C-alpha positions in Angstrom: 123.6 57.4 67.1 123.2 54.3 64.6 120.8 52.2 64.6 122.9 49.3 65.6 124.1 51.4 68.8 120.3 52.2 69.6 119.8 48.4 69.2 122.9 47.7 71.6 121.2 50.4 73.9 118.3 48.3 74.2 116.0 49.8 71.3 113.8 47.5 69.7 112.1 47.4 66.3 108.3 48.5 67.6 105.5 48.3 64.6 102.2 50.1 65.8 98.8 49.6 63.6 97.5 53.1 64.2 93.6 53.1 63.2 91.9 56.4 62.9 88.9 58.4 61.3 88.7 59.4 58.0 88.2 63.4 58.0 85.8 63.8 54.7 83.9 60.4 56.6 84.1 60.5 60.3 82.2 56.6 60.0 85.1 55.2 58.2 88.4 53.7 59.7 92.1 53.9 58.1 94.8 51.9 59.2 98.3 53.4 59.0 101.6 51.4 59.7 104.4 53.7 61.8 107.3 51.6 62.0 110.7 52.4 64.2 113.5 51.9 67.0 111.7 52.5 70.2 112.6 51.8 73.8 109.7 49.8 75.3 108.0 49.5 77.5 107.7 53.5 77.6 107.9 53.7 73.9 109.3 57.5 73.6 109.1 57.9 69.7 106.0 56.5 69.5 104.2 58.8 71.8 106.3 62.0 70.0 104.9 60.6 66.6 101.0 60.2 68.5 101.6 63.9 69.8 102.5 65.0 66.5 99.1 62.9 64.9 97.3 64.6 67.5 98.5 68.4 66.6 98.8 68.0 63.1 96.8 65.7 61.7 93.0 66.1 60.8 92.6 62.8 61.1 90.7 61.5 64.6 92.9 58.7 66.4 90.7 55.4 67.0 93.1 52.7 68.5 96.4 52.0 68.5 97.7 48.4 68.5 101.7 47.8 69.6 104.6 45.2 68.9 107.9 45.2 69.8 110.6 42.3 69.2 114.5 42.7 70.2 116.2 42.6 66.7 119.6 42.3 68.2 119.4 39.4 70.6 121.7 35.9 71.6 121.4 33.0 69.0 118.5 30.2 69.7 120.2 27.2 70.9 118.3 23.5 70.5 119.3 20.4 71.7 118.5 17.3 69.4 117.7 13.6 71.0 118.4 12.0 68.0 119.7 12.0 64.5 118.3 9.9 61.5 120.5 9.5 58.2 119.5 8.3 55.7 122.2 6.8 52.3 
């Protein structure tokens, strides 16, 4: 399925900022940004990635912050109260 087909089915551009503990220095946090088309509010792709992370990557997860925005959406129409013209 193409990205456009997925967007028309309700997928949104999802960005997750993942903070994790460094394996060699557990007191330090590192940031990782993950971005992909995903279905809000369940986020199955993100959950799949986080499951992969917890089973295969040594860095223990600290927190995940998620934002999602529709890429394909209706155009915004704004009406003006007045119009001014200069020479």
